[in-house]
N, C-alpha and C positions, 0 to 999 in steps of 0.2 A: 206486337197483340197475344196476349193467352189463347188468343179466341180466333185468331188467322187461320184462314186455311189454305191449303194448297192441293188441288183441284190436278188433278194427272188421267188424263186420257189416254189411250195407248190405240192410235187408227191404223187400219191395213185396209185399204180399199175403200173408205168413208169417205171420200171428199161430198157424197149424195148428203149424208148426214150431219156435217158441220155444220151449216148455218142455223137449221132447227135448233141440235144442241147450244147453240152461241144464244140464240134468242130465249131459250127458255132458262138458261145457265149465268149468263153477264148480267144481267140485272139485278138478280139477289145476290151477287155478291158485292163484300165490303173494299175500300180504296185500299185494304192491307193484304187483302187476298191477293195468292198465284194461281195462274193456269199453267200448266206444262200438255202440251200435245207432243206423244211422242211417235212417230209415225216408225212403224215396222216396213221398211220397205214398199211401200207401196209403188204401183204402176197406174194411178188413176188421179196425180196429183193432190193428191192430202192435204201434205205439206203446204204446198202453196197456197191452198185454200184456207185453211187453217193462216197461216201469216197473214192474208188477207181479212182476218178478223179486225185489223187495226185496234186492238185494246194495248195500254202499258202493261197491264196486268201479263198478258201471253207471253209465252217463251214457248219453240217450236222446235224440237230435237228430232233429228234423222237418223236412225239405227241404221247404218252400212248395209246388213242384212236383216231378213227376220227374224228377229233374236227367240221370240216368244212372250206370250200377254207377262209373264212375271217378270222377266229379264228387262222388258219395257217400262214396267211397273218402277222398277229399280231405278231406270236412268232418269226415271220422270223424279221421283223422290228425290235422289243426289241432286237435282240442279233447282231444287228447292229447301226453304227452310221454316214455312208457317209449320207451328205445333200439332195443328191437327191435319192428316191427309185423307180426301175424297177421293175413290177412286171410282172412277165412272166410268161407263162403256160411251162412245159415241156416238148409241142411237136411244140414249138415256135421254129423256125429259121431264128434269125436275118442275115440280107446280106450283104453283104461286105458295108461297109462304115454306118451302121444305126445307130451302138451305137454313136458314132462319133455326126453324125445328130441330133441324140435326147438329147447329151450330148451338144451339141452346143444352143440348143433352148433355155436352160435356161437362157443364158444371152442376145440370141436375143430376147426375149418375156419375159421381168419379170414380164409383169401383169398374165402371165398363173400361175395358181398353177398344174396345172396336163394338160397330152397329152399324145397322143396315136402315133404312125405309122400309116403308111395305113396299113393293116392287109390282106395278100394275101391266098389264096388259091394254093395247089402245082402245079393246073395246070396253073396257073398264072391268073385266075381272081381275081377279090376282094371279101376279105372275109366281111371286114368291113373297107369302110370309115369314118366312125364316128358313134355316137349312136342318133338313132331315138326313141323319146316316144312319143305316141301316148296320146291326152289329155287324154282319161282314163287310161292311167299307162301303157301301153302296150310298151314297146322296144324290139330294135332290130337292129343288123347290121347293115347300112346301105349300099346300092348297092350289096350286097351281089350277088356274080352269073355275074356280070357286067364286061364287057371290063376293063383291067385296062385305057385304053385312056379315061374313062370316069371320070378318078382322075383327081380333081382340082392338079395346079403343084406347089402354093402359100400357104404355113400354111392358116387354117382358125379355126373358132372357134365350138362348137359341144357342146352339151346337156351333151353328157356324153364320157368318155372315155372308150374302150373295154379294161375288164380285162385280156384280153389273153395277152396283152403286154399295160402297164399301167404305165409312169411313171411321178410322182407327188412327190412334194417337203414336205422334211419330216417334215418342220415347219407347210407345211398346214395339212398335214394326224395328227398332233398331235391335230393341235386348232380344227380340226371338228372331232375330236377321230375315225379316218381311218373308215375301212368297220366294217357295223354292225354285229355282228360276228352271231347274233341269225337267219339271214339267213340262213347260213350251207351251199347251193350251190344256185347260179341264181341271179344275179340281185341286187351285190351288190355294182357292177359298175356302175347300173342306179343310186341306192341312193347316191352312193358318188359322183356321179358329182353331181346331183343337188343339193345338200346338199353344196356344194361347192358355185354354181350361188348362194344359197340363203347366202351364207353367204359372199357377196362382191367377190368372187374369179371366174375364168376365167377357162375354159377349153377347148383347143385346140386340133387339128391335124396337125402333121407335115408329108405330105403324100411322100417328101422324103426320109424321113425313109421308108424302105418295113422289112419287117417279114412275111415268111411264116407260116401259123398256118394251122396245118390237121386237119380241122373244119367239122361235119356234125351235123346238126341239129335231132337231137333225140326225137321222140316224145313218149316215154317211158311214162307210167303213175305217176310214181312217178316226173318224171320231171314237169309234167303238176300240180302239187300240187304243187310244189316248187315256181314256176313259177308264178300262181294262190296267193299264200297265199304269196309269198316275192311280188308281186305288190300291193297288198293290202296296206301291213305293209307301203310302200313309200308312196301309197297315200295317208293315212290316217297320217302319220308321219309329211309330207313334204306339201302337199299343203295347201295356205293360203284360210283361212276361206271364205272369198267374192267367192273365186275361188271352193270350194269343196260345195257351197250353188248354186253357178251357175249351177255347172254340175249335179248336184242330180237328178234331172229328166232323163239326158243320163247314169247315173249309173245305174239307175234302168230297164231299158230300154236296157241298155247292158247285165246286169247279165241274164234278160228272156232269151239273144239274146247268149250267153255264156253255158248256161244252154244247152240248144238247138245244138249246135254246140258239146259240149263235149259228149250228148249221141247220135248224129250221128257217132261219131268218137271214140267212146269204151274208153272217161276217165270221165264221169259222177260222178263216184266214189270217183277218184280224186279231181274233183271239187266240191264235196259237202264237203269232207273232208277237203279241203282247206276253205272254207266258214266258217264251223263249227271252226276251227284254229283261225279264225279271231275273229266271236263273242267271242270264252271265253279268247282271249289275245288282247282286246279292253282296259282292265285297262296299260296293258304295250303299247299299242301304244300309249294313251293319256301320261302318262309321257313321251315318247320319242319324240311328240308333242311337248311339254311344254321343254323341255332340246332344240331342232332345232330352236323353237321360240327365246331362248336368243340368240342366232347367228345370227339372222336373218338381213339382211342388205337391200334385194334385194324388191322392189314393187312388189305387185301382178302382174301388166301387164307388167314387163319384163320377170317375173319367168313364165306368161302364155308364152311367146314370144318363150322360149325353146321345147314349145311343137306344136306338129299339129295335121292334120286331114288325114294325109295318111295312110292307110290301106294295102300297101303293105308288108305284113309282112307272114312270116312261119308259125307263130302264129294260124290263122282265116281261112289261105286258100280265093279262091276266094267268094265274099259276091252279093249279086245282087246290080245292079248300084242304084237302089232309094237309097239303106240304104246308098251308100258310097255317093251319093248326100247331102242327108237328114242330115248326121250327121258331113259333111264338110259345108253345112249353118249355124248350129247349133253352130259350133266354132267360126263362121266367128262374127257369133251373142254375142257371149260370150265375144269374145278378146272388141269389140267396146264398148260394156257394162263396162268391166274394164279399159279401157281407159278413160271413162265419170268421 
Protein backbone atom coordinates (compact mmCIF):
# COMPACT_ATOMS: atom_id res chain seq x y z
CA UNK A 1 0.00 0.00 0.00
CA UNK A 2 1.30 3.46 -0.89
CA UNK A 3 0.27 4.88 2.50
CA UNK A 4 1.41 1.99 4.68
CA UNK A 5 3.40 2.96 7.77
CA UNK A 6 6.50 1.46 9.31
CA UNK A 7 6.64 2.64 12.92
CA UNK A 8 10.16 2.50 14.39
CA UNK A 9 10.51 2.77 18.16
CA UNK A 10 13.97 2.83 19.74
CA UNK A 11 13.97 1.59 23.33
CA UNK A 12 16.53 1.88 26.10
CA UNK A 13 15.39 1.15 29.65
CA UNK A 14 11.86 1.71 28.33
CA UNK A 15 9.98 -1.34 29.63
CA UNK A 16 7.60 0.73 31.74
CA UNK A 17 6.56 2.83 28.72
CA UNK A 18 5.70 0.17 26.18
CA UNK A 19 2.24 -0.93 27.34
CA UNK A 20 1.02 2.67 27.26
CA UNK A 21 2.54 3.25 23.83
CA UNK A 22 1.00 0.06 22.43
CA UNK A 23 -2.44 0.91 23.83
CA UNK A 24 -2.36 4.32 22.14
CA UNK A 25 -0.68 3.26 18.88
CA UNK A 26 -1.75 -0.21 17.79
CA UNK A 27 -5.52 0.42 17.49
CA UNK A 28 -4.76 3.28 15.08
CA UNK A 29 -2.67 1.18 12.70
CA UNK A 30 -3.84 -0.59 9.56
CA UNK A 31 -3.30 -4.25 8.79
CA UNK A 32 -0.54 -3.46 6.27
CA UNK A 33 1.42 -1.33 8.74
CA UNK A 34 4.59 -2.51 10.48
CA UNK A 35 6.08 -1.83 13.91
CA UNK A 36 9.78 -2.34 14.68
CA UNK A 37 10.97 -2.08 18.27
CA UNK A 38 14.75 -1.69 18.34
CA UNK A 39 16.25 -2.18 21.77
CA UNK A 40 19.56 -0.49 22.56
CA UNK A 41 21.00 -3.01 25.03
CA UNK A 42 18.51 -2.35 27.83
CA UNK A 43 18.95 -4.06 31.18
CA UNK A 44 15.26 -3.73 32.14
CA UNK A 45 13.73 -6.33 29.80
CA UNK A 46 12.45 -3.77 27.28
CA UNK A 47 12.80 -6.30 24.45
CA UNK A 48 10.92 -8.97 26.42
CA UNK A 49 8.07 -6.58 27.15
CA UNK A 50 7.91 -5.60 23.47
CA UNK A 51 7.66 -9.25 22.41
CA UNK A 52 4.84 -9.86 24.88
CA UNK A 53 2.71 -7.24 23.13
CA UNK A 54 1.85 -10.14 20.81
CA UNK A 55 0.83 -8.35 17.63
CA UNK A 56 1.68 -9.88 14.23
CA UNK A 57 2.75 -6.46 12.92
CA UNK A 58 5.48 -6.16 15.56
CA UNK A 59 9.12 -7.13 15.06
CA UNK A 60 11.64 -6.82 17.88
CA UNK A 61 15.31 -6.24 17.14
CA UNK A 62 18.10 -6.14 19.72
CA UNK A 63 21.29 -4.18 19.15
CA UNK A 64 24.31 -5.91 20.73
CA UNK A 65 25.35 -2.64 22.39
CA UNK A 66 23.84 0.81 22.80
CA UNK A 67 24.52 2.01 19.26
CA UNK A 68 22.74 5.34 19.72
CA UNK A 69 19.40 6.69 18.53
CA UNK A 70 20.24 7.29 14.87
CA UNK A 71 21.90 3.94 14.28
CA UNK A 72 19.06 2.10 16.06
CA UNK A 73 16.51 3.92 13.88
CA UNK A 74 18.44 2.73 10.84
CA UNK A 75 18.18 -0.89 12.04
CA UNK A 76 14.42 -0.50 12.31
CA UNK A 77 14.10 1.20 8.94
CA UNK A 78 16.15 -1.51 7.24
CA UNK A 79 13.98 -4.23 8.82
CA UNK A 80 10.75 -2.79 7.39
CA UNK A 81 9.38 -2.06 3.92
CA UNK A 82 6.47 0.40 4.18
CA UNK A 83 6.86 3.63 2.17
CA UNK A 84 6.13 5.92 5.13
CA UNK A 85 8.37 5.85 8.21
CA UNK A 86 7.13 7.04 11.61
CA UNK A 87 9.96 7.39 14.13
CA UNK A 88 8.33 7.46 17.53
CA UNK A 89 9.73 7.75 21.05
CA UNK A 90 8.63 5.04 23.50
CA UNK A 91 7.16 7.66 25.86
CA UNK A 92 5.04 9.17 23.07
CA UNK A 93 1.28 8.63 23.07
CA UNK A 94 -0.55 9.22 19.75
CA UNK A 95 -3.90 10.81 20.49
CA UNK A 96 -7.06 9.47 18.80
CA UNK A 97 -6.96 10.14 15.07
CA UNK A 98 -3.32 11.28 15.07
CA UNK A 99 -1.99 8.42 12.95
CA UNK A 100 -4.74 8.79 10.34
CA UNK A 101 -4.09 12.53 10.11
CA UNK A 102 -0.33 12.01 9.73
CA UNK A 103 -0.94 9.34 7.11
CA UNK A 104 -3.31 11.59 5.16
CA UNK A 105 -0.65 14.31 5.05
CA UNK A 106 1.40 12.14 2.69
CA UNK A 107 -1.12 12.66 -0.11
CA UNK A 108 -2.33 16.11 0.94
CA UNK A 109 1.21 17.54 1.01
CA UNK A 110 3.07 15.72 -1.78
CA UNK A 111 5.90 18.27 -1.64
CA UNK A 112 6.72 17.43 1.96
CA UNK A 113 9.45 14.85 2.54
CA UNK A 114 9.00 14.82 6.33
CA UNK A 115 6.57 16.17 8.90
CA UNK A 116 5.68 16.04 12.58
CA UNK A 117 2.48 16.31 14.60
CA UNK A 118 1.99 18.90 17.30
CA UNK A 119 3.89 17.33 20.21
CA UNK A 120 2.21 18.07 23.53
CA UNK A 121 3.20 17.72 27.18
CA UNK A 122 1.14 15.55 29.58
CA UNK A 123 -0.30 18.68 31.23
CA UNK A 124 -1.73 19.84 27.88
CA UNK A 125 0.88 22.50 27.10
CA UNK A 126 2.93 22.46 23.90
CA UNK A 127 6.14 20.44 23.84
CA UNK A 128 7.09 21.19 20.22
CA UNK A 129 5.13 23.11 17.61
CA UNK A 130 8.13 23.22 15.24
CA UNK A 131 11.91 22.97 15.15
CA UNK A 132 13.68 26.29 15.80
CA UNK A 133 17.30 26.77 14.66
CA UNK A 134 19.38 29.80 15.65
CA UNK A 135 21.97 30.91 13.12
CA UNK A 136 24.70 29.65 15.47
CA UNK A 137 23.30 26.14 15.10
CA UNK A 138 21.54 26.04 18.47
CA UNK A 139 18.19 24.28 18.09
CA UNK A 140 15.17 23.59 20.26
CA UNK A 141 11.47 22.77 20.38
CA UNK A 142 9.36 25.75 19.38
CA UNK A 143 6.75 27.16 21.82
CA UNK A 144 7.64 24.61 24.51
CA UNK A 145 5.45 25.17 27.58
CA UNK A 146 2.99 27.49 25.83
CA UNK A 147 -0.79 27.15 25.82
CA UNK A 148 -2.14 24.90 23.02
CA UNK A 149 -4.24 27.86 21.84
CA UNK A 150 -0.97 29.26 20.45
CA UNK A 151 -0.80 26.47 17.85
CA UNK A 152 -1.70 27.30 14.26
CA UNK A 153 -4.74 25.42 12.98
CA UNK A 154 -3.48 24.57 9.49
CA UNK A 155 -0.30 22.81 8.30
CA UNK A 156 2.88 24.87 7.98
CA UNK A 157 6.59 24.39 7.28
CA UNK A 158 9.49 24.20 9.72
CA UNK A 159 13.28 23.97 9.71
CA UNK A 160 13.18 20.45 11.13
CA UNK A 161 10.68 17.98 12.52
CA UNK A 162 10.93 16.68 16.09
CA UNK A 163 12.58 13.28 16.43
CA UNK A 164 10.04 12.43 19.16
CA UNK A 165 7.45 11.85 16.43
CA UNK A 166 8.84 12.23 12.93
CA UNK A 167 7.19 10.93 9.77
CA UNK A 168 9.38 10.75 6.67
CA UNK A 169 8.98 9.17 3.26
CA UNK A 170 11.26 6.16 2.88
CA UNK A 171 12.37 7.48 -0.51
CA UNK A 172 13.58 10.74 1.09
CA UNK A 173 15.27 8.86 3.96
CA UNK A 174 17.17 6.71 1.48
CA UNK A 175 18.04 9.61 -0.81
CA UNK A 176 19.84 11.61 1.88
CA UNK A 177 21.05 8.68 3.98
CA UNK A 178 18.78 8.98 7.02
CA UNK A 179 20.08 10.02 10.41
CA UNK A 180 23.78 10.60 11.01
CA UNK A 181 24.75 7.58 13.12
CA UNK A 182 27.80 9.35 14.58
CA UNK A 183 25.65 11.80 16.57
CA UNK A 184 24.71 8.98 18.99
CA UNK A 185 22.03 11.11 20.67
CA UNK A 186 20.57 14.64 20.28
CA UNK A 187 20.47 16.78 17.17
CA UNK A 188 19.91 14.02 14.61
CA UNK A 189 16.51 15.49 13.77
CA UNK A 190 18.01 18.99 13.28
CA UNK A 191 20.67 17.62 10.93
CA UNK A 192 18.13 15.52 9.02
CA UNK A 193 15.69 18.39 8.56
CA UNK A 194 18.31 20.83 7.31
CA UNK A 195 19.78 18.23 4.95
CA UNK A 196 16.33 17.61 3.51
CA UNK A 197 15.91 21.33 2.82
CA UNK A 198 19.39 21.54 1.29
CA UNK A 199 18.49 18.65 -1.02
CA UNK A 200 15.46 20.55 -2.29
CA UNK A 201 12.91 18.80 -0.06
CA UNK A 202 10.44 20.40 2.37
CA UNK A 203 9.61 19.70 6.01
CA UNK A 204 6.37 20.53 7.78
CA UNK A 205 4.04 20.27 10.76
CA UNK A 206 0.50 18.87 10.83
CA UNK A 207 -0.88 20.55 13.98
CA UNK A 208 -4.21 18.76 13.78
CA UNK A 209 -2.39 15.54 14.70
CA UNK A 210 -1.46 15.47 18.38
CA UNK A 211 1.01 13.25 20.20
CA UNK A 212 1.67 13.53 23.94
CA UNK A 213 5.33 13.26 24.91
CA UNK A 214 6.56 13.04 28.51
CA UNK A 215 9.48 15.45 28.08
CA UNK A 216 11.69 17.30 30.52
CA UNK A 217 14.81 19.27 29.52
CA UNK A 218 17.71 17.47 31.23
CA UNK A 219 20.84 19.55 31.75
CA UNK A 220 23.24 16.72 32.56
CA UNK A 221 26.88 17.22 31.58
CA UNK A 222 26.88 14.39 29.06
CA UNK A 223 23.90 15.97 27.34
CA UNK A 224 25.73 19.31 27.11
CA UNK A 225 28.70 17.51 25.56
CA UNK A 226 26.54 15.81 22.94
CA UNK A 227 24.53 18.97 22.18
CA UNK A 228 27.67 21.05 21.62
CA UNK A 229 29.56 18.42 19.66
CA UNK A 230 26.58 17.64 17.44
CA UNK A 231 25.74 21.33 16.92
CA UNK A 232 29.18 21.91 15.45
CA UNK A 233 28.98 18.73 13.37
CA UNK A 234 25.80 20.07 11.77
CA UNK A 235 27.18 23.58 11.22
CA UNK A 236 30.45 22.39 9.68
CA UNK A 237 28.82 19.83 7.40
CA UNK A 238 25.74 21.74 6.27
CA UNK A 239 26.24 25.51 6.30
CA UNK A 240 27.15 26.83 2.82
CA UNK A 241 30.57 28.48 2.62
CA UNK A 242 29.26 32.07 2.16
CA UNK A 243 27.14 31.68 5.30
CA UNK A 244 30.02 30.25 7.32
CA UNK A 245 32.24 33.13 6.24
CA UNK A 246 29.64 35.76 7.13
CA UNK A 247 29.06 34.17 10.53
CA UNK A 248 32.73 33.63 11.44
CA UNK A 249 32.91 36.69 13.78
CA UNK A 250 29.66 35.66 15.48
CA UNK A 251 30.90 32.11 15.99
CA UNK A 252 34.15 33.39 17.52
CA UNK A 253 32.35 35.67 19.97
CA UNK A 254 29.70 33.10 20.81
CA UNK A 255 32.33 30.54 21.72
CA UNK A 256 33.68 32.91 24.35
CA UNK A 257 30.16 33.47 25.62
CA UNK A 258 29.33 29.77 25.73
CA UNK A 259 32.52 29.00 27.64
CA UNK A 260 31.48 31.63 30.20
CA UNK A 261 27.96 30.18 30.43
CA UNK A 262 29.36 26.65 30.75
CA UNK A 263 31.69 27.75 33.55
CA UNK A 264 28.82 29.52 35.31
CA UNK A 265 26.47 26.54 35.04
CA UNK A 266 28.94 23.75 35.79
CA UNK A 267 29.44 22.11 32.40
CA UNK A 268 32.73 23.68 31.32
CA UNK A 269 34.50 20.31 31.11
CA UNK A 270 31.74 19.03 28.81
CA UNK A 271 32.05 22.11 26.61
CA UNK A 272 35.81 21.73 26.30
CA UNK A 273 35.47 18.01 25.55
CA UNK A 274 33.01 18.84 22.78
CA UNK A 275 35.38 21.42 21.28
CA UNK A 276 38.23 18.90 21.34
CA UNK A 277 36.02 16.30 19.64
CA UNK A 278 35.24 18.77 16.87
CA UNK A 279 38.90 19.65 16.31
CA UNK A 280 40.01 16.02 16.17
CA UNK A 281 37.03 15.18 13.97
CA UNK A 282 37.68 17.84 11.32
CA UNK A 283 38.79 15.37 8.60
CA UNK A 284 35.51 13.46 9.01
CA UNK A 285 33.60 16.77 8.96
CA UNK A 286 35.24 17.73 5.67
CA UNK A 287 34.34 14.37 4.10
CA UNK A 288 30.75 14.69 5.24
CA UNK A 289 30.57 18.25 3.97
CA UNK A 290 31.60 17.08 0.51
CA UNK A 291 28.90 14.39 0.56
CA UNK A 292 26.22 16.90 1.59
CA UNK A 293 27.34 19.34 -1.10
CA UNK A 294 26.71 16.73 -3.79
CA UNK A 295 22.99 16.65 -2.86
CA UNK A 296 22.59 20.41 -2.35
CA UNK A 297 19.85 22.15 -4.35
CA UNK A 298 18.90 25.08 -2.09
CA UNK A 299 20.49 28.54 -2.57
CA UNK A 300 22.39 29.95 0.41
CA UNK A 301 19.93 32.80 1.01
CA UNK A 302 17.01 30.39 1.17
CA UNK A 303 18.90 28.12 3.55
CA UNK A 304 19.55 31.12 5.78
CA UNK A 305 15.80 31.74 5.76
CA UNK A 306 15.37 28.53 7.75
CA UNK A 307 17.46 29.98 10.57
CA UNK A 308 16.67 32.81 12.95
CA UNK A 309 17.97 35.05 15.71
CA UNK A 310 15.53 34.10 18.48
CA UNK A 311 17.24 33.23 21.77
CA UNK A 312 14.15 31.86 23.51
CA UNK A 313 15.93 28.62 24.34
CA UNK A 314 16.36 26.46 27.47
CA UNK A 315 19.90 25.99 26.20
CA UNK A 316 21.11 29.46 27.19
CA UNK A 317 18.88 30.91 29.87
CA UNK A 318 18.22 34.64 30.06
CA UNK A 319 20.78 36.85 28.29
CA UNK A 320 21.36 40.63 28.56
CA UNK A 321 19.13 42.65 26.25
CA UNK A 322 22.09 44.29 24.57
CA UNK A 323 23.39 40.88 23.46
CA UNK A 324 19.96 39.82 22.23
CA UNK A 325 19.58 43.02 20.22
CA UNK A 326 23.13 43.00 18.84
CA UNK A 327 23.02 39.45 17.53
CA UNK A 328 19.58 40.03 15.96
CA UNK A 329 20.92 43.12 14.14
CA UNK A 330 23.98 41.16 13.01
CA UNK A 331 21.75 38.44 11.56
CA UNK A 332 19.68 40.98 9.63
CA UNK A 333 22.84 42.32 8.02
CA UNK A 334 24.02 38.80 7.13
CA UNK A 335 20.68 37.99 5.50
CA UNK A 336 20.81 41.20 3.46
CA UNK A 337 24.33 40.43 2.28
CA UNK A 338 23.36 36.90 1.25
CA UNK A 339 20.46 38.22 -0.85
CA UNK A 340 22.68 40.61 -2.84
